[in-house]
N, C-alpha and C positions, 0 to 999 in steps of 0.2 A: 118586570119579571126578573127573578133572580138568575144569575148565571149558572151554568152547569159546573160540576165539581172541578173539571180541568180547565175551565175558562179563566181568564184573568179576573181578579177580584174587582168588584165595582168601585172600591175605595181608591184605586190608582196606585196601590203599593207595588204593582208589578208581579206580585205573587199569585199563584193559583188560588182560586176561590176556596178550594177544600183545605188549603194550608193557611188561609187568612181569616175571613169572616164567617165561613160556613159553620165552624163549631159554635158560633154565637147565635145561630138561628133559634128564635124562640126565647132567647134569654134576655134579661133586663139589661138595657144599655143606659149608660150614664148620660144625663142631660146637663144643661147649663145650671150652674149654682150661682144664685144672687149673693150680694154682699151680706155680711152679718148684720142683723138688725139691732138697733139701739134699745136700751131699757131706760126709762125715765129715772131721774135722780132720786125721786121719792120712794122708789122700790128698794127695800132692804135686800142686799145681794150677798151671796156667799163669797168667801175670800178670793176664790179663783176667777170670779167674773171679770175682773179688770185685766188680769195677766194671762189667764189660761193655765197657770201653774197651780197644781193641786198639792197643798201641804197636808199631810196626814198626821194625825195624832192618835194616841190611845184613848178610845172612847169606850165607856162602860158598855158591856154587852147587855146588861140588865138596866133598863131605863127607869128613871124615877116616874112616879105618877104624874108629875107636872109635865115632863117631856112627852109621856104617852098621850096626854090630853092634847098637846100641841100637834102630835103626829096624827091623831084622829082628824083634826081639822085639815091638815095638809093632805091626808088621804082622801077626804071628801072633795076637796078642791080639785085634786088631780083626776079623780074619778068622773067628776062632772065635766071637766074639759075634754077628757077622752070620749065620753058619751056624745058630746056635742060635735066633736071633730069627726067621730064615726058617722054621724048623720050626713056629713059632706061627701063621703066616699061614694063615687059613682063614675061611670065611664065618661071621659072627656075632661075631668079635672086634673090639675097637676098636683104633685106632692108639695111643690113650693106654695101653692095657694092654701093648702092645708096648714103648712108651717106658719103662714101669715096669720091664719085664724088662731092657731094655738098660741102663738106669741102674744097676740093682742088680748085673747081671752084670759091668759094667765096674768097679764099686767092689770087687766080690768078687775081682777079679784085680789089685787094687792100682793101678788106672788111673783117670784122670779122663775123663769123656765130653766130648771136645773141643767139640762143638757148644754145650754148655750155657753160656749167657751170652756166647757169642762175638758181639760187636756186639749183645748183648742177646737173642740167640736163646733162647727160653724152655724148650727141651727138650733131651734127651740123644741124640736120633736124629732124622733127617729121614725123614718118611713121605709119599711122593708117589704118589697113586693116579690111574690112568687118564690124563686130560688134563693132570694136574699134572706139570710138567717136573722141578722140583726144589724143595728147601727147604720142602716141605709140613710143617706143624706138627702133631704128634700131638694128637688131640682125641677127642671122644666119638662121632665118626662110626663106624658099624658097617660092617665090610667086607661087601660083597655078593657072592654067587655070580656069577662072571664078571668080577670086577674084576681088574686087575693092580696090583701095589704095589711101589714101590721103597723099599728100606730103605738108608739111608746112615749108616754107622757109622764113627766116628773115635775112637781111643783115644790118650790122652796118658799115657805112662809112660816113665820113664827120661829125662825131659826132651825127648822127641821125640814126634811124632804118627805114627800109622798110619791110613790112610784107605782105605776100600773100600765099595762098594755093589753091590747086585744087585736085579733085578726078579723078583718072584715071582708065580706064578699063583694066583688065589683061586678055588678050586673049578673049575667047568666053564667054560673060557674059549673064546671063539669062535676059529676057525682063523686069521683075519687078525691078531688080537692075539697069538696063540701064535707065529705066524711073526715078528711084530714083535719079540717078546722074544728069540727065537732069533737073528735076524739082528743085533740090537743086541749080543748077547754075542759073536757072530762079529766084528762091527765092532771091538769092544774088543780082541780078540786080534789082529786084523789090524794094528791100531794098535800094539800091544805088539811084534809081530814086526818092525815097521819101525824100532824103536829100534836104533841102531847108532852107535858113536862115529865122529866125523868127518863125520856127515851132519846136515843141517838138521832142525829140529823140524817143518818143513813136510811131511817125508816121512810123519809120523804122520797128519796130517790128510788127506793124499792117499790113503793106504791105507784109512782109515775111509770117506771120502766115496765112493771108487770102489766099495766093496762095498755101501754103502747105495743107491747109484744103480742097481745091478743089480736091485734090488727096488722101484725108484721110491719110495723113502722119503726123508724130509727129515732134514737134520742141523741141529740147533739151533746157532745162532751166538753167542748172547748169553752163554752159560755155557761155560766152557772148563776144561781141566785146568790144574794149577798146581804150582809148586814146593812142596816140603814138607820139613820137617826139625824143627828146634827151634821153628820157627813153623808154624802151621797152613797159612798161605799165604805163599809167597815170590814173588819177581819173575819166575820162569820161567813163561811162558804157553804152554800147549799147545792149539793150535786143533784142532778135530775135523773141519775142512774144509780144503781146500787153499787156501793163500794164500802166494804167494812171499815176502811180507814176513816170514813166520815163519822168519827165516833164522838164528836162534841155532843154533850148532853144538853138538851133543851131545858131552859129554866124559865119560870114565870118572869115576864118583863122583857124577855129578849124580843127584838124586832128584826125581821129579815124578809127578803122577797122570795117568792116561789114563782118561777117563770120558765117552764120547760119549753124547749124548741124541739118540735117533733117533725120528722121528715118522711116523705114517701120513699126514700132510699136509704143511703148510708148516713152515718153520723159524722163523717169527716167533712172538713170545711176548707175553703181557700179564700184568700183575700183578693178582692178585685178592685178595679178602677184606680189603683195607685193613690188612694186617698188615706190609707192607713186606718180606715174605719169599716168599710163595707165588707161584710163576710157573707159568702155564698156557700151553698152545698157544693162539695167537690164534684159530685156526679150530675149537678144541674137539676136534681129533683126538687120539687116544691116543698116548702116548709111553712109551718104555722107556729104561733106562740101566743100565750096568754100570761098575764102577770098580776099578782096582788102583793101588797105589803101586809105582812102578818105579825100579830102579837101573840106570844105564848102566854096563856092565862093559867090560872091555878088548876083548871080542869080541861084544858084543850087549847083552843085558838080563837082569836078575834081577828077578822079580816078588816083592816083599817081602810082599805080602798073599795070595799063592797058597797057601802051606802051610796046609792045613786049611780052605780056602775052599769056597764052593759050586760052583766050577767049576775044580777043580784040574787037570783034563786037557783043558780045552776045545779047545786047538789040535788035539788028536789025535782029537777026536770028529767033525771035519768030514768 
């Protein structure tokens, strides 16, 4: 039984419970993190894999047909791994167990798990539950019935990255959180459908924000979509809310991610766990996210991570 507000906290700090652990009731607590897993020598790795240091260079925003073809393959690989990892999501499993699966499945397909040692990130997938917005580190925490969990998978193969994520229901989830997940997926596809050559990137954020507002949901601002290709992140920035300053014009051959983070509360965030990675909603309200890697075509968009994904026909399910 938990102590009363003015009782001494159970942790032994000597502080009153209301001033110590009570504010964390119902929130995700950090578990134990296992050591970074090795990748076999035969797997071709990005330059940062050995050191964790990311060296950026000026990469063409418009990709060549040859690079686009390689990105199609990377997208399919990432989508398949995400779908299979999602099938593991259930009450009683740990996020570290999911990381083991993603790590091994990526290597089995001849790819490198892009998050691993990117700026020192210690795992092969990001696992963000409930109020965690993004970049949650897999650990020993056991998933509980009623949680929601985002899995963010990126595969590096053929010298390029494919990046995708989805939010999964863990057991019996309450109606508000179910609706949050559904609307977030819809927001993602509304953003994708706004991709059109000759139009500014701000169209994407407008489409996403307009749909979220219909349900009085918040749109996270601190974390955005990004250009992608031979580098995990390039200089293209895709806001998920409307800002007229997002005026870069979309051109055929551009590749970037669309990955809105939608919340039951406000858009503000805070960093938690002192790991320099895990971001949570400032108000503790739950959040969901979906992501696809997109290619601007001559007449619209091709979703490079849609084939084999967990939502291959989402626009037609509305």
